[in-house]
C-alpha positions as CSV (number, residue, x, y, z in Angstrom):
1,M,-28.1,-27.3,-15.8
2,H,-24.8,-25.8,-14.6
3,P,-21.8,-27.4,-16.4
4,V,-19.7,-27.4,-13.2
5,S,-22.4,-29.0,-11.0
6,D,-22.8,-31.8,-13.5
7,L,-19.3,-33.0,-13.0
8,P,-18.8,-36.1,-10.8
9,P,-17.0,-35.4,-7.5
10,A,-13.2,-35.8,-7.6
11,A,-11.8,-39.1,-6.3
12,S,-10.2,-38.8,-2.9
13,T,-6.5,-39.4,-2.7
14,G,-6.5,-39.5,1.1
15,R,-4.5,-36.3,1.2
16,E,-5.7,-32.8,1.9
17,P,-6.1,-30.5,-1.2
18,A,-3.3,-28.1,-1.6
19,S,-5.6,-25.2,-1.2
20,S,-6.6,-26.3,2.3
21,R,-3.0,-26.9,3.3
22,L,-2.1,-23.3,2.3
23,A,-5.2,-21.7,3.8
24,P,-5.2,-20.3,7.4
25,R,-6.3,-22.8,10.0
26,H,-8.6,-20.3,11.7
27,T,-12.0,-19.1,10.9
28,P,-12.9,-15.4,11.6
29,S,-15.0,-15.3,14.8
30,G,-17.4,-12.7,13.5
31,D,-16.3,-10.5,16.4
32,E,-13.2,-9.4,14.6
33,P,-13.8,-6.6,12.1
34,A,-12.6,-7.0,8.5
35,Y,-9.2,-5.5,7.7
36,R,-9.8,-2.3,5.7
37,V,-7.4,-1.4,2.9
38,P,-5.3,1.3,4.4
39,W,-4.7,3.2,1.2
40,T,-6.2,6.1,-0.6
41,I,-5.1,7.3,-4.1
42,L,-5.0,11.1,-4.5
43,R,-5.7,11.8,-8.1
44,D,-5.6,15.6,-8.3
45,D,-2.4,15.9,-10.3
46,D,-2.8,13.2,-13.1
47,P,-0.4,11.6,-14.3
48,R,1.2,12.1,-10.8
49,F,-0.6,10.2,-8.1
50,L,-0.1,9.9,-4.3
51,L,-0.6,6.6,-2.4
52,L,-1.6,7.7,1.1
53,N,-1.5,5.4,4.1
54,T,-4.8,6.2,5.8
55,G,-4.5,3.3,8.3
56,Q,-3.2,3.2,11.8
57,E,-0.2,0.9,11.2
58,E,3.2,1.4,9.7
59,L,3.3,-0.8,6.6
60,S,6.5,-2.4,5.3
61,S,7.9,-3.8,2.1
62,V,5.5,-1.6,0.0
63,H,5.9,-2.2,-3.7
64,L,4.0,-1.0,-6.7
65,L,3.8,-3.1,-9.9
66,L,2.2,-2.1,-13.2
67,T,0.2,-4.7,-15.1
68,G,-0.7,-3.7,-18.6
69,E,0.4,-1.0,-20.9
70,G,2.4,2.0,-19.8
71,R,5.2,3.0,-17.5
72,L,5.2,3.3,-13.7
73,L,7.8,5.6,-12.0
74,W,8.1,5.7,-8.2
75,T,10.7,5.6,-5.4
76,R,10.8,2.5,-3.2
77,P,10.4,3.3,0.5
78,L,10.6,0.2,2.7
79,R,8.1,1.5,5.3
80,I,5.2,4.0,5.1
81,R,4.0,5.4,8.4
82,P,0.3,6.3,9.0
83,G,-0.5,9.6,7.2
84,A,2.6,9.4,4.9
85,C,2.4,8.9,1.2
86,V,4.3,7.8,-1.8
87,A,4.3,9.7,-5.1
88,F,4.1,7.7,-8.4
89,V,3.7,8.6,-12.0
90,L,1.7,6.5,-14.4
91,R,2.4,7.2,-18.1
92,A,0.0,5.4,-20.4
93,D,-2.0,6.2,-23.5
94,D,-5.3,5.0,-22.0
95,P,-4.7,4.0,-18.3
96,A,-8.4,3.4,-17.7
97,R,-8.5,0.7,-20.3
98,D,-5.0,-0.7,-20.3
99,S,-3.4,-0.3,-16.8
100,V,-3.7,-1.7,-13.3
101,V,-1.3,-0.9,-10.5
102,C,-0.9,-3.5,-7.8
103,V,0.1,-2.4,-4.3
104,R,1.8,-5.0,-2.2
105,W,2.6,-4.6,1.5
106,F,3.1,-6.3,4.9
107,R,1.3,-5.4,8.1
108,P,3.3,-5.4,11.4
109,N,2.0,-8.9,12.2
110,G,3.7,-10.2,9.0
111,E,0.5,-10.7,6.9
112,E,0.9,-9.8,3.2
113,Y,-1.7,-8.0,1.2
114,V,-2.2,-6.9,-2.4
115,W,-4.6,-4.3,-3.6
116,R,-5.4,-3.6,-7.3
117,V,-5.9,0.0,-8.4
118,V,-7.6,0.9,-11.7
119,F,-7.7,4.2,-13.3
């Protein structure tokens, strides 16, 4: 038996769950292709890396955030055009074990995305 499936259903409060209020109101039609992550990490010059915009859109409010051990150094461009890149340096004793870089950006239509990069 699965412990979660053995739980009785939650009592209804007559309100929509918060998750359904926050979720988009549309369902992908199946005709629309999935949005591909528009980034590539160029790793040839470790600990200096390049975050390359391989997509077709100019991306805005791009931010990098380090989770875990180490130090992340980078400049903060507001927009990154297709084919352009951002250099960053990750200093950590064992980045493969201890560090994750999160890339956050907005598409031109205003949708926000986050992509996790592990080393």
